[in-house]
Structures are given as structure tokens and as C-alpha cells.
N, C-alpha and C positions, 0 to 999 in steps of 0.2 A: 480520592479527589475525582470529581466529575470530568467529563470531556468538555474542553473549552473550545468553542467554535468562534471563528472570526471571519468577517467579510463574506456575506452571502453572495452567491453567484448562481446564474442559470446556465446550464451546460447541456449540450446535446451529445449523446453517446451513440455512435453508429455501429451496428452489427450486421454485416451483409447488406441486405436491402431494407433493413429495419432501422429505425432511430428512436431514441428515448430521450425526452427532455426532463432534466432533473433540476430541482431547486436544492442546492447543496451549499457547502462552504469552501472557500479557497484553502484555508489553513485550519487545522484542528490540532489541539494538544491532548494527547491520550494518556491517562494514568490508570487504565484498567488492565486486567490480565489478558483480555481478549477484545479484539476490535475487528470489524469487517468494513472494508472500504465502501464509501458511498458517493464517489465522484469527486473527492477532494483533489487538490493539486499537491498539497504538502501535509504530511502527518509528522508531528513531533512527539516522540514518546519519552515520558519522564515520570519520576516519582512512583515507580513500581519495580519490583525485582526483575521480572521478566514479563514481556508482553508478546502475545501471539497475534499477528495480524494476518487476516485472510484477505487475499486479493479477490474482489468480486468483479468479474469481467462484465456482468450485466449492468453495472453502474459506473465502472471506472475503466478508462482506457490508457491512462498514463498517470504515474504517481511517483513522488519523491518521499522517502522515509528517512528522517533524521532521528537517531536514537541517543538519548542520554542515559540509557540503561541497556540491558541485554534484550534482544528482540529476535523472534523467530517469524519468518515470513513464509506463508503457505499459499499456493494457488488454489483457486476454486475448481479448476479442472486441468488436466494434463500436468506437465512438469515445467518448472522454470528453466529456460534455455534448453528445453528438451531433455535435460539431464537430472534435475534436482527436484526431489519431492518437497524440500523446504530449504531455506537458507537462514543462517544465524548470523546476526551482526552484533558487534560489541558496542559498549558505551563509546559515544563520540563518532560512530560511523554513520555514513549516509549512502543510500542506494536509490537509483532511479530505475523504474521498470515501465515497460509499455506492453500492452496486449496487442499481439499481431497474429492474425489468422489462427486464433484459438490457443496461442501459446504466450505466456508471459516471458518477455525477453529483458535481460539486464542491459540497460544502456550505459550506465556508469555506476561505479561503486568504489568504496574504500573500506577497509577493515572487515571484510566478509570472510566467513568460514563456511565452506560448502558441507552440507550434512546429507 
């Protein structure tokens, strides 16, 4: 099943003294084995056995991921919360992450397993 995109938005991502204006979507539904963030606010993962999501700090500064399947989340650089190379979340779980000073930080979560 293809990626379903809803509600287009224009967003500015700041990195130090640089900024990037993106035309993206507020919410997307992903059913692929791999997906890289593109400035969305919410990603819903469904209809796939396992999905690997790469957090792209050049386009995304804050993201919520809700999964209706198994999902592995990996950062584009450094480690999540300075400790984790990846995090695995199970069916029904939700996690919110924010990119802060070069590190992806977990703001809130449920149903996570640290890997």
C-alpha cells in the first residue's frame, strides 16, 4: 500500500543559524518497510509486518509516531537520548521525539523497548 498523505503544510526547520522552508504534510500513513521523515507532524504506521523509520534532522525537528504494527526508529546521527542506536515500539504504541542540539530526545512514549 502506498504512503497516504493528508493536509499539506509549509514548515520552517531551524538548524543553528540556518533555516529550511519545507512543503510537507501534517499527517502521513506509512505501509512500507522503510520510511525517512520529511517534516511531518504525525506518522501512523500500519499494514506492514515491521517498518523502520529514519529520523531525518535536516527536515524534521519534532515528530509523533503511532504504530499499528512493529516499528524500529533510528536517528540519522548520534543516538536517541544519548543512549540508544534505535528504539523498537510494538503494535499500539506511540512515541514523540524532538531534535535538540544534534540529539533526538524522547519527549513521551508508551510501549517502547530499548534496543
